[in-house]
C-alpha positions as CSV (number, residue, x, y, z in Angstrom):
1,M,113.1,86.3,50.8
2,N,113.1,84.8,47.3
3,A,115.7,85.3,44.6
4,S,113.5,87.9,43.1
5,T,113.1,90.1,45.9
6,P,115.8,92.7,46.0
7,S,117.8,93.3,49.2
8,P,117.1,96.3,51.2
9,A,119.5,99.3,50.2
10,P,122.3,99.8,53.1
11,I,121.6,102.4,55.7
12,V,124.6,104.8,55.0
13,I,126.1,106.6,58.0
14,A,127.5,110.2,57.3
15,T,130.7,110.7,59.5
16,R,133.6,113.0,60.0
17,E,136.7,111.2,59.2
18,S,138.8,111.8,62.2
19,R,139.9,108.7,64.2
20,L,137.3,109.4,67.0
21,A,134.4,110.0,64.7
22,L,135.1,107.1,62.8
23,W,135.2,104.9,65.9
24,Q,131.9,106.3,66.8
25,A,130.2,105.6,63.2
26,E,131.5,102.2,63.2
27,H,130.3,101.4,66.9
28,V,126.8,102.3,65.4
29,Q,127.4,100.3,62.4
30,A,128.2,97.5,64.5
31,L,125.1,97.7,66.7
32,L,122.9,98.0,63.4
33,Q,124.5,95.0,61.6
34,A,123.8,92.9,64.8
35,R,120.3,93.6,64.4
36,G,120.3,92.5,60.7
37,H,120.8,95.7,58.8
38,A,123.3,96.2,56.1
39,V,125.3,99.5,57.0
40,A,127.9,101.5,55.0
41,L,129.8,104.6,56.0
42,L,130.3,107.8,54.0
43,G,133.6,109.7,55.3
44,M,133.4,113.5,54.9
45,T,135.5,116.6,55.9
46,T,133.5,119.3,57.7
47,R,134.3,123.1,58.0
48,G,134.9,122.7,61.4
49,D,137.8,120.0,60.8
50,Q,139.3,122.4,58.1
51,I,139.5,125.7,60.2
52,L,142.2,125.1,62.8
53,D,143.6,128.5,63.2
54,R,140.7,130.1,64.8
55,A,138.3,129.4,67.8
56,L,135.1,127.9,67.0
57,S,133.2,130.5,68.6
58,K,134.4,133.2,66.2
59,V,133.6,131.2,62.9
60,G,130.3,129.8,63.5
61,G,130.4,127.4,66.5
62,K,130.3,123.8,66.8
63,G,127.5,123.4,64.1
64,L,130.4,123.6,61.4
65,F,131.0,120.2,62.4
66,V,127.6,118.8,61.4
67,K,126.4,121.1,58.4
68,E,128.0,118.7,55.8
69,L,126.6,115.7,57.3
70,E,123.2,117.2,57.2
71,A,123.6,118.3,53.5
72,A,124.4,114.5,52.9
73,L,121.3,113.5,54.7
74,E,119.2,116.0,52.9
75,D,120.4,115.3,49.4
76,G,120.1,111.4,50.2
77,R,123.6,110.5,50.0
78,A,123.5,109.3,53.6
79,G,120.4,108.1,55.8
80,I,122.0,109.0,59.1
81,A,124.7,111.0,60.9
82,V,126.4,109.9,64.1
83,H,127.5,113.0,66.1
84,S,129.0,113.9,69.6
85,L,125.9,115.5,71.1
86,K,128.0,118.4,72.5
87,D,128.7,119.1,69.1
88,V,125.0,119.3,67.8
89,P,123.5,122.8,67.8
90,M,120.5,123.4,70.4
91,D,117.8,123.5,67.6
92,L,118.1,121.5,64.5
93,P,117.3,122.7,60.9
94,A,113.6,122.1,59.8
95,G,113.0,118.8,58.6
96,F,115.9,117.0,60.8
97,A,115.4,115.1,64.1
98,L,117.6,113.5,66.7
99,A,116.4,109.7,66.1
100,C,118.1,108.6,69.5
101,V,120.6,109.3,72.2
102,M,122.8,106.4,73.0
103,E,124.0,105.5,76.6
104,R,126.5,107.9,77.8
105,E,130.0,107.2,78.4
106,D,131.9,109.2,81.2
107,P,130.8,112.7,80.7
108,R,133.8,114.1,82.7
109,D,136.8,116.2,81.6
110,A,140.2,114.5,81.6
111,F,143.5,116.3,83.0
112,V,146.4,115.2,80.5
113,S,149.9,115.9,81.1
114,P,153.4,114.1,80.6
115,R,155.0,115.8,84.0
116,Y,152.1,116.6,86.2
117,A,149.7,114.5,88.1
118,N,146.8,117.0,88.3
119,L,145.6,120.7,88.2
120,D,147.1,121.4,91.6
121,A,150.5,120.2,90.7
122,L,151.0,122.6,88.0
123,P,153.5,125.4,88.6
124,Q,152.7,128.8,88.6
125,G,152.2,130.1,85.3
126,A,151.9,126.9,83.5
127,V,150.6,126.5,80.1
128,V,147.2,124.6,79.8
129,G,145.8,124.0,76.3
130,T,142.0,124.1,75.5
131,S,139.7,126.0,72.9
132,S,136.6,125.4,75.3
133,L,135.3,128.6,76.6
134,R,133.5,126.6,79.2
135,R,136.9,125.0,80.1
136,V,138.7,128.4,80.2
137,V,136.3,130.0,82.7
138,L,136.5,126.9,85.1
139,L,140.3,126.6,84.8
140,R,140.5,130.4,85.3
141,H,138.4,130.3,88.1
142,A,140.3,127.3,89.8
143,R,143.9,128.7,89.1
144,P,143.7,132.5,87.9
145,D,147.6,132.1,87.5
146,L,147.7,129.7,84.6
147,R,148.2,130.7,81.0
148,I,145.3,129.1,79.0
149,E,146.3,128.9,75.2
150,P,144.1,127.7,72.3
151,L,144.2,124.1,71.5
152,R,142.4,123.1,68.0
153,G,142.5,120.0,66.1
154,N,141.3,116.3,66.4
155,L,142.0,114.2,69.6
156,D,145.3,112.9,68.0
157,T,146.5,116.5,66.8
158,R,145.9,117.7,70.4
159,L,148.0,115.0,72.0
160,R,150.7,115.5,69.7
161,K,151.1,119.1,70.2
162,L,151.2,118.2,74.0
163,D,154.0,115.7,73.4
164,D,155.9,118.2,71.4
165,G,156.1,120.3,74.5
166,Q,153.6,123.3,73.5
167,F,151.9,123.0,76.7
168,D,152.4,121.7,80.3
169,A,149.0,120.1,80.2
170,I,145.8,119.9,78.3
171,V,142.2,119.1,79.1
172,L,140.0,116.8,77.0
173,A,136.6,114.7,77.1
174,A,137.2,111.8,79.0
175,A,134.9,109.8,76.8
176,G,137.0,110.3,73.6
177,L,140.2,109.1,75.3
178,K,138.4,106.1,76.5
179,R,136.8,105.3,73.4
180,L,140.1,105.4,71.4
181,G,141.8,103.1,74.2
182,L,143.8,106.1,75.3
183,Q,142.6,106.1,78.8
184,E,146.4,105.6,79.9
185,R,147.0,109.2,78.9
186,I,144.5,110.4,81.7
187,R,146.4,111.3,84.6
188,A,143.3,112.6,86.5
189,V,139.8,113.0,85.9
190,F,137.9,116.2,87.0
191,T,134.8,115.8,89.3
192,P,131.9,117.6,88.2
193,E,132.6,119.7,91.3
194,Q,136.0,120.6,90.1
195,M,135.1,121.1,86.3
196,L,131.3,120.8,85.4
197,P,130.9,119.1,81.9
198,A,129.2,120.6,78.8
199,A,125.7,119.9,78.0
200,G,125.8,116.5,76.1
201,Q,129.3,115.7,76.9
202,G,130.1,111.7,76.5
203,A,126.9,111.2,74.6
204,L,126.4,109.9,71.0
205,A,123.3,111.1,69.2
206,I,122.0,110.1,65.5
207,E,120.5,112.5,63.4
208,V,117.9,111.6,60.5
209,R,115.7,113.4,58.2
210,A,112.4,113.8,60.4
211,H,110.3,112.1,57.7
212,R,112.1,108.7,57.8
213,A,109.9,106.5,59.8
214,D,111.8,103.3,58.8
215,L,115.3,104.8,60.2
216,L,113.6,106.0,63.3
217,A,112.2,102.5,64.0
218,A,115.6,100.9,63.0
219,L,117.5,103.2,65.4
220,A,114.8,103.2,68.2
221,P,116.3,100.1,70.1
222,L,119.7,101.7,70.2
223,A,118.5,104.7,72.6
224,H,118.9,104.9,76.3
225,R,116.3,106.6,77.9
226,P,117.8,107.8,81.2
227,T,120.6,109.3,79.1
228,W,118.3,111.0,76.6
229,L,116.3,112.7,79.5
230,A,119.4,113.7,81.1
231,V,120.9,115.4,78.1
232,A,117.4,117.0,77.3
233,A,117.7,118.9,80.6
234,E,121.2,120.0,80.0
235,R,120.5,121.3,76.6
236,A,117.3,122.9,77.7
237,V,119.6,125.3,80.1
238,S,121.6,126.2,77.2
239,R,118.7,126.6,74.6
240,A,117.1,128.8,77.1
241,L,120.1,131.1,77.4
242,G,120.7,131.4,73.7
243,G,123.5,128.8,74.1
244,S,126.1,128.0,71.8
245,C,129.7,127.2,71.9
246,S,130.3,131.0,72.3
247,M,128.7,130.9,75.5
248,P,131.0,129.6,78.5
249,L,128.2,127.7,79.9
250,A,128.4,124.1,81.8
251,A,125.5,122.0,82.3
252,H,125.3,118.4,84.0
253,A,122.4,116.2,84.9
254,H,122.1,112.6,86.5
255,F,119.7,110.5,88.0
256,G,120.3,110.3,91.9
257,T,119.4,107.3,94.1
258,D,116.5,109.3,95.3
259,G,114.9,108.9,91.8
260,L,115.3,112.5,90.7
261,L,117.0,114.1,87.9
262,H,119.8,116.4,89.5
263,L,120.7,119.2,87.1
264,R,123.5,121.5,87.9
265,A,124.8,124.4,85.6
266,A,127.4,127.2,85.8
267,W,128.2,130.3,83.7
268,G,131.3,132.4,84.0
269,D,132.8,135.4,81.9
270,P,136.1,134.8,80.3
271,E,137.4,138.4,81.0
272,R,136.3,138.1,84.8
273,P,138.0,135.0,86.2
274,G,136.4,135.7,89.6
275,L,133.1,135.3,88.2
276,L,131.0,132.1,88.4
277,V,127.3,131.9,88.6
278,R,126.0,128.4,89.6
279,A,122.4,126.8,89.8
280,D,121.1,123.5,90.5
281,A,117.7,121.8,90.9
282,G,116.2,118.4,91.1
283,A,113.1,116.9,89.8
284,A,111.0,113.7,89.3
285,V,111.7,113.3,85.5
286,A,110.0,110.8,83.2
287,T,109.4,112.8,79.9
288,E,111.4,115.0,77.9
289,P,109.0,118.0,78.5
290,E,109.6,117.5,82.0
291,A,113.4,117.5,81.4
292,Q,113.1,120.6,79.6
293,A,111.4,122.4,82.3
294,L,113.9,121.4,84.8
295,G,116.4,122.8,82.6
296,E,114.6,126.0,81.9
297,R,114.2,126.3,85.7
298,V,117.8,126.0,86.3
299,A,118.5,128.6,83.2
300,L,116.1,131.3,85.2
301,T,118.2,130.7,88.4
302,L,121.4,131.3,86.4
303,R,119.9,134.6,85.2
304,D,118.6,135.6,88.7
305,G,122.1,134.9,89.9
306,G,123.8,137.5,87.7
307,M,124.3,135.8,84.4
308,R,124.8,138.5,81.7
């Protein structure tokens, strides 16, 4: 490049300003910089960050965490947005696309408590914090005696509420704790058999305007195909059932040693702790349409099993 050739404009990443969201954005920034791109961050506060006194399912769902970031993409203030995939609505607005899904961190849920080693060690009537309807349903199914109380705020806020004595234990995504170097706070990790994860949990996704071929090309090397296919199947279950964070739905897929993509899903009713409908299936999957077809098949099985 000679002196008269202007440097390309930096790729601007729109990100929430929580510590975990900034870690995620800085992780993508470092990967892109290692490939020779200039990258800047645009920190933003979303409505999901501002509304802390009500459950997300009652105020618009997890899409509240991404709408302001999408507005920054639309008006050109930013080129890409980095999301926790489980916060991304099943269907993006017209003109937007997921450029890539990155390799997944631990997708499981973590049991966090200053006093108790695991869920079974909690005394009868113990107070457990979570605002995820999925976790509420699965916790009540496993321990109907527990008191499940709402827990909102970023990861540090949730841990502080636990340490202040408001809860005997809380349930968090293992991925966030590990990314921030807080794995020592994990007393136990739930197996998927104990607590099936949410669709997309542990995976990062990068959103762009669909017409930005330059950004799609720049981000393609960051994609992890096995993760992308697994989460496509998971999200297809939710999409087929009209899923949102107001639906207590779990879905998790992984490639087995047999080479098949194995997908499990569960649905429960927050008002009926004994009701939990499960479904699972496996298939040879090499493309997104095949992954989505697997998800749709599992969704149909849930419906047939009594999901309302």
